[in-house]
C-alpha positions as CSV (number, residue, x, y, z in Angstrom):
1,M,191.4,219.2,-10.9
2,N,190.8,220.5,-7.4
3,Q,187.6,218.9,-6.4
4,P,187.7,218.5,-2.6
5,L,188.2,215.0,-1.3
6,E,185.5,213.5,0.8
7,N,185.9,211.0,3.7
8,I,189.5,212.2,4.1
9,D,190.1,210.0,7.2
10,E,189.1,206.9,5.3
11,L,191.1,207.9,2.3
12,L,194.2,208.5,4.4
13,A,193.8,205.1,6.1
14,Q,193.5,203.4,2.7
15,H,196.6,205.1,1.4
16,K,198.6,204.4,4.7
17,L,199.1,208.1,5.2
18,S,199.0,209.9,8.6
19,K,197.3,213.2,9.3
20,L,200.8,214.6,9.8
21,D,201.7,213.3,6.3
22,Y,198.5,215.0,5.0
23,A,199.4,218.3,6.5
24,H,202.9,218.1,4.9
25,I,201.3,217.3,1.5
26,K,199.1,220.4,1.8
27,E,202.1,222.5,2.7
28,I,204.1,221.2,-0.3
29,L,201.2,221.8,-2.7
30,G,199.9,225.0,-1.1
31,R,196.4,223.5,-1.3
32,E,194.4,220.3,-0.8
33,P,195.5,217.4,-3.0
34,N,193.2,215.7,-5.4
35,L,192.8,211.9,-5.5
36,V,195.5,211.4,-8.1
37,E,198.0,213.5,-6.1
38,L,197.1,211.7,-2.9
39,G,197.8,208.4,-4.6
40,I,201.2,209.7,-5.9
41,F,202.3,210.8,-2.4
42,S,201.0,207.5,-0.9
43,A,203.0,205.4,-3.3
44,M,206.2,207.5,-3.2
45,W,206.1,207.9,0.6
46,S,205.3,204.2,1.2
47,E,207.9,202.2,3.1
48,H,208.6,200.2,0.0
49,C,209.5,203.2,-2.1
50,S,210.8,205.8,0.4
51,Y,212.7,203.7,2.9
52,K,211.3,206.1,5.6
53,S,212.0,203.7,8.5
54,S,215.3,202.4,7.3
55,K,217.0,205.3,5.6
56,K,218.6,206.5,8.9
57,H,220.4,203.2,9.4
58,L,221.4,202.7,5.7
59,S,223.7,205.7,5.7
60,G,227.3,204.9,6.1
61,F,227.4,201.6,4.1
62,P,230.7,201.2,2.3
63,T,229.8,201.9,-1.4
64,K,233.1,202.8,-3.1
65,A,236.1,200.9,-4.5
66,P,238.3,201.3,-7.6
67,W,236.2,198.6,-9.3
68,V,232.8,200.1,-8.5
69,I,231.3,201.9,-11.5
70,Q,227.8,202.6,-10.0
71,G,226.8,202.2,-6.4
72,P,223.3,202.5,-4.8
73,G,220.8,204.9,-6.3
74,E,220.3,203.5,-9.7
75,N,218.3,200.5,-11.0
76,A,221.2,198.2,-10.3
77,G,224.8,198.4,-9.2
78,V,227.8,198.0,-11.6
79,I,231.3,196.7,-11.1
80,D,234.3,196.5,-13.5
81,I,235.2,192.9,-14.4
82,G,238.1,193.7,-16.7
83,D,238.9,194.2,-20.4
84,G,236.2,196.9,-20.8
85,Y,233.3,194.8,-19.4
86,A,231.1,195.3,-16.4
87,A,228.8,193.1,-14.3
88,V,225.4,194.7,-13.4
89,F,223.5,193.1,-10.6
90,K,220.7,193.7,-8.0
91,M,218.6,191.8,-5.5
92,E,215.0,192.5,-4.7
93,S,212.2,191.1,-2.5
94,H,208.8,190.0,-3.6
95,N,207.7,188.6,-0.2
96,H,204.1,189.9,0.3
97,P,202.9,189.2,-3.3
98,S,204.4,185.6,-3.2
99,F,202.6,184.8,0.1
100,I,199.3,186.0,-1.4
101,E,199.7,184.4,-4.9
102,P,202.9,182.3,-5.0
103,Y,203.2,181.7,-8.7
104,Q,202.7,185.2,-9.9
105,G,204.4,186.8,-6.9
106,A,207.6,184.8,-7.5
107,A,207.3,185.1,-11.3
108,T,207.0,188.9,-11.3
109,G,209.8,189.2,-8.8
110,V,212.0,187.5,-11.3
111,G,210.7,189.7,-14.1
112,G,211.2,192.9,-12.1
113,I,214.8,192.2,-11.1
114,M,215.7,191.3,-14.7
115,R,214.2,194.6,-15.9
116,D,216.4,196.4,-13.3
117,V,219.4,194.8,-14.9
118,F,218.7,195.2,-18.6
119,T,217.4,198.8,-18.1
120,M,221.1,199.5,-17.4
121,G,222.1,198.2,-20.8
122,A,223.2,194.7,-19.7
123,R,222.1,191.4,-21.0
124,P,221.0,189.2,-18.0
125,V,223.2,186.1,-17.8
126,A,222.4,184.5,-14.4
127,S,219.8,184.5,-11.7
128,L,219.8,183.3,-8.1
129,N,217.0,183.1,-5.6
130,A,217.0,183.2,-1.8
131,L,213.8,181.6,-0.5
132,R,212.5,181.1,3.1
133,F,209.5,179.0,3.9
134,G,207.9,177.9,7.1
135,S,207.7,174.3,8.4
136,V,206.8,171.8,5.7
137,H,206.7,168.8,7.9
138,G,203.4,167.4,9.3
139,D,199.8,167.0,8.3
140,D,198.4,170.2,9.7
141,A,196.9,173.0,7.6
142,S,200.0,175.2,8.0
143,A,202.4,172.5,6.7
144,H,200.0,171.8,3.8
145,H,199.9,175.5,2.9
146,Q,203.7,175.8,3.2
147,R,204.2,172.9,0.7
148,F,201.7,174.6,-1.6
149,L,203.7,177.8,-1.4
150,V,207.0,176.0,-2.1
151,R,205.6,174.4,-5.2
152,G,204.0,177.6,-6.4
153,V,207.0,179.8,-5.9
154,V,209.4,177.4,-7.5
155,E,207.0,177.0,-10.5
156,G,206.8,180.8,-10.8
157,I,210.5,181.3,-10.7
158,G,211.1,178.5,-13.3
159,G,208.2,179.6,-15.5
160,Y,209.4,183.1,-15.9
161,G,213.2,182.6,-15.9
162,N,213.0,179.7,-18.4
163,C,210.9,181.7,-20.8
164,M,213.3,184.6,-20.6
165,G,216.2,182.3,-21.6
166,V,218.2,183.4,-18.5
167,P,219.7,180.5,-16.5
168,T,218.8,180.2,-12.8
169,I,222.1,178.8,-11.6
170,G,221.7,178.6,-7.8
171,G,220.6,180.3,-4.6
172,E,219.5,179.1,-1.2
173,I,216.4,177.6,0.4
174,S,215.7,177.4,4.1
175,F,212.9,176.4,6.3
176,D,211.9,177.7,9.8
177,E,208.7,178.0,11.7
178,C,209.3,181.8,11.9
179,Y,208.2,182.0,8.3
180,N,204.9,180.2,8.7
181,G,203.0,183.5,8.3
182,N,205.4,185.3,6.0
183,I,207.5,183.5,3.4
184,L,210.4,185.4,1.9
185,V,211.1,185.4,-1.9
186,N,214.3,187.3,-2.8
187,A,215.4,187.4,-6.5
188,F,218.9,188.2,-7.8
189,N,219.9,188.8,-11.3
190,L,223.3,189.6,-13.0
191,G,224.0,190.9,-16.4
192,V,227.0,191.8,-18.5
193,A,227.6,195.0,-20.5
194,K,230.4,197.0,-21.9
195,A,231.7,199.2,-19.1
196,D,231.3,202.4,-21.2
197,E,227.8,201.6,-22.4
198,I,225.8,201.7,-19.1
199,F,222.4,203.5,-19.2
200,Y,220.9,205.4,-16.3
201,G,217.5,206.4,-15.2
202,R,217.4,210.1,-16.0
203,A,215.2,212.5,-17.8
204,E,216.9,215.7,-19.0
205,G,217.0,218.1,-21.8
206,I,214.1,220.5,-22.0
207,G,211.7,219.4,-24.8
208,N,213.1,215.9,-25.1
209,P,210.3,213.3,-25.5
210,V,209.2,210.9,-22.8
211,I,208.2,207.6,-24.3
212,Y,206.2,204.7,-22.8
213,V,207.2,201.3,-24.1
214,G,206.3,197.6,-23.5
215,S,203.0,196.1,-22.4
216,K,199.7,198.0,-22.1
217,T,198.6,199.2,-18.7
218,G,195.9,197.4,-16.8
219,R,194.5,197.4,-13.3
220,D,196.7,194.5,-12.0
221,G,199.1,195.3,-9.2
222,L,197.1,198.4,-8.3
223,G,198.4,199.6,-4.9
224,G,201.1,196.9,-4.7
225,A,203.8,199.2,-3.2
226,V,201.4,200.3,-0.5
227,M,200.3,196.7,0.2
228,S,204.0,195.7,0.6
229,S,204.4,198.3,3.3
230,D,202.0,196.8,5.7
231,S,201.7,193.7,7.9
232,F,199.6,190.7,7.1
233,T,196.4,189.6,8.9
234,E,194.0,186.7,8.3
235,E,192.3,188.8,5.7
236,S,195.4,189.4,3.6
237,K,194.5,186.7,1.0
238,S,191.8,189.1,-0.2
239,L,194.7,191.3,-1.5
240,R,195.1,189.1,-4.5
241,P,194.3,192.0,-6.9
242,T,197.3,193.9,-5.7
243,V,199.6,191.1,-7.0
244,Q,201.0,191.8,-10.5
245,V,200.6,189.4,-13.3
246,G,203.6,188.7,-15.4
247,D,204.1,187.7,-19.1
248,P,207.7,186.4,-19.6
249,F,207.2,186.2,-23.4
250,T,206.5,189.9,-23.6
251,E,209.4,190.7,-21.3
252,K,211.7,188.7,-23.6
253,L,210.6,190.9,-26.5
254,L,211.1,193.9,-24.3
255,L,214.6,192.8,-23.4
256,E,215.6,192.3,-27.0
257,A,214.0,195.6,-28.1
258,C,215.8,197.5,-25.4
259,L,219.1,196.0,-26.2
260,E,218.6,196.9,-29.9
261,L,217.6,200.4,-28.9
262,F,220.8,200.7,-26.8
263,K,222.9,200.3,-29.9
264,T,221.6,203.6,-31.2
265,D,222.3,207.0,-29.8
266,Y,218.6,207.9,-29.2
267,V,218.4,207.3,-25.4
268,I,219.0,209.9,-22.8
269,G,217.7,207.7,-19.9
270,I,215.5,204.8,-19.2
271,Q,213.7,203.4,-16.1
272,D,211.8,200.3,-15.3
273,M,208.2,200.6,-14.1
274,G,208.5,198.6,-11.0
275,A,206.8,199.3,-7.6
276,A,204.4,202.2,-8.0
277,G,204.6,201.9,-11.8
278,L,204.4,205.1,-13.8
279,T,204.6,207.2,-10.7
280,S,207.9,206.0,-9.4
281,S,209.5,205.8,-12.8
282,S,208.6,209.3,-13.9
283,F,209.4,211.0,-10.5
284,E,212.7,209.2,-10.2
285,M,213.8,210.0,-13.7
286,A,212.9,213.7,-13.3
287,G,214.2,213.8,-9.7
288,R,217.7,212.5,-10.6
289,S,218.1,215.3,-13.2
290,G,216.4,218.2,-11.4
291,S,213.9,218.3,-14.3
292,G,210.2,218.6,-14.6
293,M,207.9,216.6,-16.8
294,I,204.6,216.8,-18.6
295,M,202.7,213.6,-19.2
296,H,199.4,213.0,-21.0
297,L,197.9,210.0,-19.4
298,D,195.2,209.5,-22.0
299,R,198.1,208.6,-24.4
300,V,199.3,205.7,-22.2
301,P,198.4,202.3,-23.9
302,A,195.6,200.7,-21.9
303,R,194.4,197.1,-22.0
304,E,191.2,197.7,-19.9
305,E,188.4,200.1,-20.6
306,G,187.4,203.0,-18.4
307,M,190.7,203.4,-16.7
308,M,191.3,206.8,-15.0
309,P,194.4,208.8,-14.2
310,Y,194.7,207.4,-10.7
311,E,194.9,203.9,-12.1
312,F,197.3,204.7,-14.8
313,M,199.7,206.3,-12.3
314,L,199.5,203.5,-9.7
315,S,199.1,200.4,-11.7
316,E,202.0,197.9,-11.4
317,S,201.3,196.1,-14.7
318,Q,204.5,194.3,-15.7
319,E,206.9,194.5,-18.7
320,R,206.9,198.3,-19.1
321,M,209.6,201.0,-19.3
322,L,209.7,204.7,-19.5
323,L,212.4,206.4,-21.5
324,C,213.7,209.8,-22.2
325,A,214.9,210.2,-25.8
326,K,216.6,212.7,-28.0
327,K,214.1,215.0,-29.7
328,G,213.5,213.9,-33.3
329,S,214.1,210.2,-32.6
330,E,210.5,209.4,-31.7
331,Q,209.5,207.5,-34.8
332,A,212.7,205.6,-35.0
333,I,212.2,204.4,-31.4
334,I,208.5,203.5,-32.0
335,D,209.6,201.5,-35.1
336,I,212.0,199.4,-33.1
337,F,209.4,198.5,-30.5
338,E,206.7,197.9,-33.0
339,K,209.0,195.5,-34.8
340,W,209.2,193.5,-31.6
341,D,205.3,193.6,-31.4
342,L,205.4,196.0,-28.4
343,D,203.5,199.2,-27.6
344,A,205.3,202.5,-27.8
345,A,203.8,205.9,-27.4
346,V,205.1,209.4,-26.8
347,V,203.3,210.4,-23.6
348,G,205.1,213.6,-22.6
349,E,208.2,215.7,-22.6
350,V,210.9,217.0,-20.2
351,T,210.4,220.5,-18.9
352,G,212.5,222.8,-16.8
353,T,209.8,223.6,-14.2
354,G,210.8,221.0,-11.6
355,R,207.1,219.9,-11.6
356,M,205.2,216.8,-12.7
357,E,202.2,218.0,-14.7
358,L,199.7,215.4,-15.6
359,F,197.0,215.8,-18.2
360,W,193.9,213.8,-19.0
361,H,192.3,214.6,-22.4
362,G,193.8,218.1,-22.3
363,E,192.8,218.9,-18.8
364,K,195.4,219.1,-16.0
365,C,194.6,216.4,-13.4
366,A,197.7,216.7,-11.2
367,D,200.5,219.2,-10.6
368,V,203.1,218.2,-8.1
369,P,206.7,219.5,-7.5
370,V,209.1,216.6,-8.2
371,D,211.8,217.1,-5.5
372,P,209.5,217.2,-2.4
373,V,207.9,213.9,-3.5
374,S,211.2,212.2,-3.6
375,E,213.2,214.2,-1.1
376,E,210.7,215.2,1.6
377,A,209.2,211.7,2.3
378,P,209.0,211.4,6.1
379,I,212.3,210.1,7.6
380,L,211.2,208.3,10.7
381,D,213.5,207.9,13.7
382,R,211.6,205.0,15.1
383,P,212.3,203.9,18.7
384,T,214.6,200.9,19.3
385,A,214.8,198.5,22.2
386,R,217.0,195.5,22.7
387,P,214.8,192.4,22.6
388,A,214.1,190.8,25.9
389,Y,214.5,187.3,24.5
390,L,218.3,187.8,24.0
391,D,218.8,187.7,27.8
392,T,217.0,184.3,28.1
393,I,218.9,182.6,25.2
394,K,222.4,183.9,25.7
395,G,223.8,181.4,28.1
396,V,222.1,178.3,26.5
397,S,224.5,175.6,25.3
398,I,224.2,172.1,23.9
399,D,225.4,170.8,27.3
400,D,222.0,171.8,28.6
401,F,220.4,169.0,26.5
402,E,220.6,165.3,26.2
403,T,222.3,164.7,22.9
404,P,222.4,161.5,20.8
405,S,225.4,159.6,19.5
406,N,227.3,161.4,16.7
407,Q,226.1,158.7,14.3
408,E,222.4,159.4,15.0
409,A,223.1,163.2,14.9
410,F,224.8,162.9,11.6
411,E,221.9,161.1,10.0
412,T,219.4,163.5,11.4
413,L,221.3,166.5,10.1
414,M,221.9,165.1,6.7
415,A,218.2,164.5,6.3
416,S,217.2,168.0,7.5
417,M,215.4,170.2,5.0
418,E,218.2,172.8,5.2
419,V,220.9,170.3,4.2
420,V,219.3,167.9,1.7
421,D,219.7,168.2,-2.0
422,K,217.3,170.6,-3.6
423,A,217.4,169.1,-7.1
424,W,213.6,168.9,-7.1
425,V,213.8,172.7,-7.2
426,Y,216.8,173.3,-9.5
427,E,215.7,170.7,-12.1
428,Q,212.7,173.0,-12.8
429,Y,215.0,175.8,-13.7
430,D,216.9,175.9,-16.9
431,S,220.4,176.4,-15.6
432,M,222.4,175.8,-18.8
433,V,220.7,178.1,-21.3
434,Q,223.2,180.5,-22.9
435,T,225.8,177.7,-22.4
436,N,227.9,179.8,-20.0
437,T,227.1,178.0,-16.7
438,V,230.3,176.5,-15.2
439,K,229.0,175.7,-11.7
440,K,225.3,175.6,-10.7
441,G,223.3,175.4,-7.5
442,G,223.1,171.6,-7.2
443,M,226.9,171.6,-7.1
444,L,227.1,173.4,-3.7
445,D,228.1,176.9,-2.6
446,A,228.8,179.6,-5.2
447,S,227.5,179.4,-8.7
448,V,229.6,180.4,-11.7
449,V,229.2,181.6,-15.2
450,R,231.9,182.3,-17.7
451,V,232.2,185.6,-19.6
452,K,233.0,184.7,-23.1
453,E,233.9,188.2,-24.0
454,N,236.9,188.4,-21.7
455,G,237.7,184.8,-20.7
456,R,236.9,185.4,-17.0
457,A,234.3,183.8,-14.8
458,L,231.8,185.5,-12.5
459,S,231.1,183.7,-9.2
460,M,228.0,184.6,-7.1
461,S,226.5,183.3,-3.9
462,S,223.5,184.2,-1.7
463,D,223.7,183.6,2.0
464,C,222.1,184.3,5.4
465,N,222.1,182.1,8.5
466,V,218.9,183.3,10.1
467,R,219.5,181.6,13.4
468,Y,222.7,183.6,13.8
469,C,220.7,186.7,13.0
470,Y,218.2,185.8,15.7
471,V,220.7,185.1,18.5
472,D,222.9,188.1,17.5
473,P,221.4,190.5,15.0
474,K,224.6,192.5,14.4
475,N,227.1,189.7,14.1
476,G,224.6,187.5,12.3
477,A,224.3,190.0,9.5
478,A,228.0,190.3,9.4
479,A,228.3,186.6,9.2
480,A,226.0,186.6,6.1
481,V,228.4,188.9,4.4
482,V,231.3,186.7,5.5
483,E,229.7,183.4,4.4
484,A,228.5,184.7,1.0
485,G,232.0,186.0,0.4
486,R,233.6,182.8,1.5
487,N,231.5,180.8,-0.9
488,V,232.7,182.9,-3.7
489,A,236.3,182.6,-2.6
490,M,236.0,178.8,-2.4
491,S,235.3,178.8,-6.2
492,G,238.6,180.6,-6.8
493,A,237.1,184.0,-7.4
494,R,238.0,187.3,-5.6
495,P,234.8,188.7,-3.9
496,L,234.3,192.3,-5.1
497,A,230.9,193.6,-4.0
498,I,227.6,192.8,-2.5
499,T,223.9,193.6,-3.0
500,D,221.5,192.9,-0.1
501,C,217.9,192.3,0.6
502,L,217.1,193.2,4.2
503,N,214.0,191.3,5.3
504,Y,212.7,192.3,8.8
505,G,209.5,192.4,10.7
506,N,207.3,195.3,11.7
507,P,209.4,198.5,12.2
508,E,206.7,199.9,14.5
509,N,208.0,197.3,17.0
510,P,211.0,198.8,18.8
511,E,212.6,195.4,19.1
512,V,212.4,194.8,15.4
513,M,213.8,198.2,14.7
514,W,216.7,197.4,17.0
515,Q,217.4,194.2,15.1
516,F,217.4,196.2,11.9
517,A,219.7,198.8,13.2
518,E,222.1,196.2,14.5
519,G,222.0,194.3,11.3
520,C,223.0,197.4,9.3
521,L,226.0,197.9,11.7
522,G,227.1,194.3,11.1
523,I,226.9,194.7,7.3
524,K,228.8,197.9,7.4
525,E,231.5,196.4,9.5
526,A,231.9,193.2,7.5
527,C,231.9,195.0,4.1
528,A,234.5,197.4,5.3
529,E,236.8,194.7,6.7
530,L,236.4,192.4,3.7
531,N,236.6,195.2,1.1
532,T,233.3,194.2,-0.5
533,P,231.3,197.4,-0.9
534,V,227.5,197.5,-1.1
535,I,226.5,198.6,-4.6
536,G,222.7,198.3,-4.2
537,G,220.0,196.6,-2.3
538,N,216.5,196.5,-1.0
539,V,214.7,196.7,2.3
540,S,211.6,194.7,3.0
541,L,209.8,195.5,6.3
542,Y,206.5,194.5,7.7
543,N,207.2,190.8,7.3
544,E,204.8,190.1,10.1
545,T,201.5,188.2,10.4
546,N,199.1,188.6,13.3
547,G,201.8,190.4,15.3
548,V,204.5,187.7,14.8
549,S,207.6,188.9,12.9
550,V,210.0,186.8,11.0
551,F,213.6,186.3,12.2
552,P,215.9,189.0,11.0
553,T,216.9,187.9,7.5
554,P,219.5,190.2,5.8
555,A,220.1,188.1,2.7
556,I,223.5,188.9,1.1
557,A,224.5,188.2,-2.5
558,T,228.3,188.5,-3.2
559,V,229.8,188.6,-6.7
560,G,233.4,187.9,-7.5
561,V,235.7,187.6,-10.5
562,N,238.0,184.7,-11.4
563,D,240.6,185.8,-13.9
564,D,240.6,182.4,-15.7
565,E,237.3,180.7,-16.7
566,N,239.2,177.4,-16.9
567,K,240.2,177.5,-13.2
568,V,236.8,177.5,-11.5
569,L,237.2,175.4,-8.3
570,M,234.5,172.8,-7.6
571,S,233.2,171.9,-4.1
572,S,232.8,168.1,-4.4
573,F,235.4,165.5,-4.2
574,Q,237.4,165.0,-7.5
575,N,239.7,162.0,-7.2
576,A,240.1,159.0,-5.0
577,G,243.5,159.0,-3.2
578,N,243.6,162.8,-2.9
579,L,244.4,164.3,0.5
580,L,241.9,166.3,2.6
581,Y,242.9,169.3,4.7
582,L,240.9,171.2,7.3
583,V,242.0,174.8,7.2
584,G,240.9,177.0,10.1
585,E,240.5,176.4,13.8
586,T,237.7,174.3,15.1
587,K,236.2,175.4,18.5
588,S,233.1,174.1,20.4
589,E,230.9,176.8,18.9
590,F,227.2,175.8,18.7
591,G,225.2,178.9,19.3
592,G,222.5,179.3,16.6
593,S,223.8,176.2,15.0
594,L,222.0,173.6,12.9
595,Y,222.9,171.0,15.5
596,M,221.2,173.1,18.2
597,K,218.1,173.6,16.0
598,E,217.7,170.0,14.8
599,I,219.1,168.0,17.8
600,C,218.3,170.3,20.7
601,H,215.2,171.8,19.1
602,T,216.0,175.3,20.1
603,V,217.6,178.4,18.6
604,A,219.8,179.9,21.3
605,G,223.4,180.5,22.6
606,E,226.2,182.7,21.4
607,M,227.0,182.5,17.7
608,P,230.6,181.7,16.5
609,A,233.1,184.5,16.6
610,I,234.1,186.3,13.4
611,D,237.9,186.8,12.8
612,Y,238.1,189.0,9.7
613,K,241.9,188.6,9.5
614,N,241.8,184.8,9.4
615,E,238.8,184.9,7.0
616,L,240.7,187.0,4.5
617,A,243.8,184.8,4.9
618,L,241.6,181.7,4.1
619,W,240.2,183.5,1.0
620,D,243.7,184.5,-0.2
621,L,245.1,181.0,0.4
622,V,242.4,179.3,-1.7
623,I,242.4,182.0,-4.5
624,E,246.2,182.0,-4.9
625,A,246.7,178.2,-4.5
626,N,244.0,177.7,-7.1
627,K,245.7,180.0,-9.5
628,Q,248.8,177.9,-9.1
629,G,246.8,174.7,-9.9
630,L,247.5,173.2,-6.4
631,L,243.8,172.5,-5.4
632,S,241.3,169.9,-6.6
633,C,238.3,171.2,-4.7
634,A,237.3,173.5,-1.8
635,K,234.2,173.6,0.4
636,D,233.5,176.1,3.1
637,L,232.2,174.9,6.5
638,S,228.9,176.4,7.7
639,S,225.7,174.8,8.8
640,G,226.3,171.5,10.4
641,G,230.1,171.9,10.5
642,A,232.7,169.7,9.0
643,A,230.7,166.4,9.2
644,V,227.8,167.8,7.1
645,A,230.2,169.5,4.7
646,L,232.0,166.2,4.1
647,G,228.6,164.5,3.8
648,K,227.6,166.9,1.0
649,M,230.9,166.5,-0.8
650,A,230.7,162.7,-0.7
651,A,227.1,162.6,-1.8
652,T,227.5,165.0,-4.7
653,S,230.7,163.3,-6.0
654,G,229.8,159.6,-5.4
655,L,233.2,159.3,-3.6
656,G,233.6,158.4,0.0
657,C,236.2,159.7,2.5
658,D,238.1,158.6,5.6
659,V,238.6,161.6,7.9
660,T,239.9,162.0,11.5
661,M,239.7,165.5,13.0
662,S,241.4,166.6,16.2
663,V,238.6,167.9,18.4
664,A,238.2,168.8,22.1
665,D,234.6,167.4,22.2
666,A,233.4,164.5,20.1
667,R,230.4,166.7,18.9
668,D,232.8,169.3,17.5
669,I,232.6,167.6,14.1
670,F,229.3,169.5,13.9
671,A,230.6,172.8,15.4
672,E,230.2,175.9,13.2
673,S,233.4,177.8,13.9
674,M,233.8,180.5,11.1
675,G,236.7,180.9,8.7
676,R,237.1,177.2,7.9
677,A,237.2,175.0,4.7
678,I,237.8,171.5,3.6
679,I,240.5,171.5,0.8
680,E,241.2,168.6,-1.5
681,V,244.8,168.4,-2.7
682,A,246.5,165.8,-4.9
683,P,249.5,164.1,-3.1
684,E,252.0,165.7,-5.4
685,N,250.8,169.2,-4.5
686,A,250.7,168.6,-0.8
687,A,254.0,170.1,0.2
688,A,253.5,173.2,-1.9
689,F,250.0,173.7,-0.4
690,E,251.2,173.2,3.1
691,A,253.9,175.8,2.6
692,M,251.4,178.3,1.2
693,A,249.1,177.8,4.2
694,G,251.6,179.6,6.4
695,G,250.2,180.9,9.7
696,L,246.8,179.4,9.2
697,A,245.7,176.4,11.2
698,C,245.9,173.6,8.6
699,E,245.4,169.9,9.5
700,K,245.7,167.0,7.1
701,V,242.6,165.1,8.2
702,G,242.2,162.2,5.7
703,T,241.8,161.0,2.1
704,V,239.1,160.8,-0.6
705,G,237.8,157.3,-1.7
706,G,235.9,154.3,-0.6
707,D,232.2,153.4,-0.6
708,S,231.4,155.1,2.7
709,I,231.9,158.3,4.6
710,K,233.9,158.1,7.8
711,V,234.3,161.2,10.0
712,N,235.7,160.3,13.5
713,D,233.1,158.1,15.1
714,V,230.6,158.4,12.2
715,T,230.4,155.9,9.4
716,L,227.7,155.7,6.7
717,P,227.6,153.8,3.5
718,L,227.3,156.0,0.4
719,A,224.1,154.3,-0.6
720,T,222.5,155.2,2.7
721,L,223.9,158.7,2.5
722,D,222.6,159.2,-1.0
723,D,219.1,158.1,0.0
724,L,219.0,160.6,2.8
725,Y,220.5,163.4,0.8
726,F,218.9,163.0,-2.6
727,N,215.4,161.7,-1.9
728,T,214.2,163.5,1.2
729,F,213.2,166.8,-0.3
730,K,211.0,165.5,-3.0
731,K,209.2,163.1,-0.6
732,V,208.3,166.0,1.7
733,V,207.2,168.7,-0.8
734,E,205.2,166.3,-3.0
735,Q,203.4,164.5,-0.3
736,D,200.1,166.4,-1.0
737,I,200.1,165.6,-4.7
C-alpha cells in the first residue's frame, strides 16, 4: 500500500494540489500517501467539491423558515407544500464539460441533477435550465462555434430529459460576448415526495452493508471534479475524456428501481455518485454520520478491463448510487435492482472506526480518516479588490449616446436574442409528459406544474440579469433573487425558497473574488428581506478562458406554491376589451439595461434601485387579487421595460394593445425600474382591483385588442411583430446547417 510516490511535483500539479496541501495530507495520515489516497484528497479538496474559495462567503445565508424541511448540506433542499407533501429541488452547473463536449456535458448535467432529487425519495416532475452563450451573430469562427454549442447543449438537454419522462418546462437563455470562452449550463430539477418519506445521504449502523447500484463503472469522467476546478486554455478541448457519458435509459430504470426500493424499510441512507464518484459518495455518507467504512473495490461492477483502485474511486461514470442498508436486506435489494436490469453489489460495510479502508483483492490499498478529508479541506481567504472598471462605467448614461427613435429602438429590442421567442429550443423538450404542466417556458416568466396529490400548483423560475451583476455585483445578485421571485408571484404563487448556481470567474483574481463576495452579500440581503431562504445550491468558479472571466452570473431559481391549481395566472393577454394597468413607479433607470446594451452598445451605468417593501407589496397585490379572481393576466417588467413586456404579451397572445404611459422621458417606455408589472383586468373587476392596489403606484394605461401594438409613440402591426419575435432565433442558430 505504501510504495513511495515518484515525481511528486508533477503528481501534485496534475492533481491541482499545492505543496502546503501535501504537507497537510502527510500530517493527517502520519505518513506519505499512496496514489489512491492522493487522488482521494485531490478530488475532495478540489474547488468543485470542497468550496474552499467560496465557503467563507457562503456562511450566513438565510436557510430556515417554518416551511423548510431540509436546507443546504444534502443532495437537494426540501420545502413543505401542504397536505403532507414536499417539493425537493436543486440547481447545479455543468459548465466546463458542456464547453468541451456540449451534448454529453449538458445531458449528464440533467441526469446528475435528477439523481440529486430522486435520491431524496422524490419523483422528478419538472426541469428548468439556465443557459448562457457567447455571441451567435456573424460569420467568424467564434460565432460558428457558439451556434454549434447552442445546438449541442439543447440537443443534450432534450435527449436526456425526454428519455427520462420528465418535462422540461422552462428556464432562461441569454447571450453575451463575455461567454465566448466559457458557456454556462445550469440545470434545475424539482420532485415531489411525501414530507415524511424523505431519504438522506447517511451511512450508519456498524455492520450495515454498503451496496453499489446502477451502471457499471468505466473510465469516463475520470478527473472531472478536478477539471471543473480550473480555468480553460486553448488546449482545453483535449480534456474530452474528463467529460462523463450519460445513458438516460439506464437512469430511468435506476429512478424506478430506487422509488420501488424506497417503499420498503431496507434503506438507511443513499447518495448519488456525482462529482468525484465513489470517493465523494462514500466519504460524504460516512462523514455525515461520524462513521467509518470498509469497501472492497474489486467487487465494484466494472465495464472496462484492467481498471485499478484509483480509477474506481475517481471515475465519474453516470447512473450510479451508493446506499447503506439494513443488515439482512442485501438479497432483497439486489433482487429489486436486478429486476430493473441494473447492477447491484455489496461492496462494503459501515464501521465505527471513522476511517475509510479500501481493499483490492484482499489487500488494503488505502486507509484514510473520514472527517479530515471532508472537514480539513483548505479554507482559503483569498484577497479581494474592487474592480477598477467600476469607476469608469459608473457615471455613463444613455444621454452620452445618440439614440434612435423609439420606433426603431423597439424593433431592435424585440429582435434581440435575449428577447425573441425560444420555441426552437423548447420544442425540442417534452414539456407536457406526466400531464401536469400548466404553464411552460414559451408562455413567458414562471413555469408551473400542478400537484395532483394535493390540488396545488408549484411555480418556478430561473433568473439572472448578468449586466446588472457586472455594473453592481452586490445589487445585481440581489436583483436576480428579486426577479425570480417576482416571476413566481406573477403566476399567482407565493415564493417560498430559492436554490442558486453561483457562476464566477477565476477566484485567484482578487477582482473576481470581490465580485463573488459582493454577490453573496446581495443574495443574503434579498433572501432575508423577501423571506425566501436558500435551501441548496452550487458554486462554479474558474469560468475563465485565456485570462478572461465571465461576467458574475449568480443564477437564482425560486419555487413558490399556489394553493389552487385552477388559479394559475398567465402572462399573455387574455381577452380583447380588458383594461391594462401599470403597477409600480417608472423612473429613467437604464444602467445595465437591455436598451443600453443593444442601442448604445455598452454595459455601464448604475442599475435600477431595489425597494423590497414595494416589491413585496406588488407580490401581495397580485397573489391576493388573483385569489379573488380579479385578474386576467400579469407580466413583470424586466429587460427592455414596459414596451418589450407588452410586445411579448401581444406576440404570444395574438392580441394587440393600445397603451399610453405617463413618462418623464420618451425613452422611459424601455426603462427597467424594478418592482413593476403589467396587469390585465376585466372592466367589471377594475374598481375592486384599484381599491386593492392601495398605496402602490397604479396607472390605467390602456386596453387589450386590435391588430397592432401601440405604446406611446411606437406602433407595430402584429404580423410584423410576430415575424421579429417568432422567426429570428431559428434563423440565427440554424444558419450553419
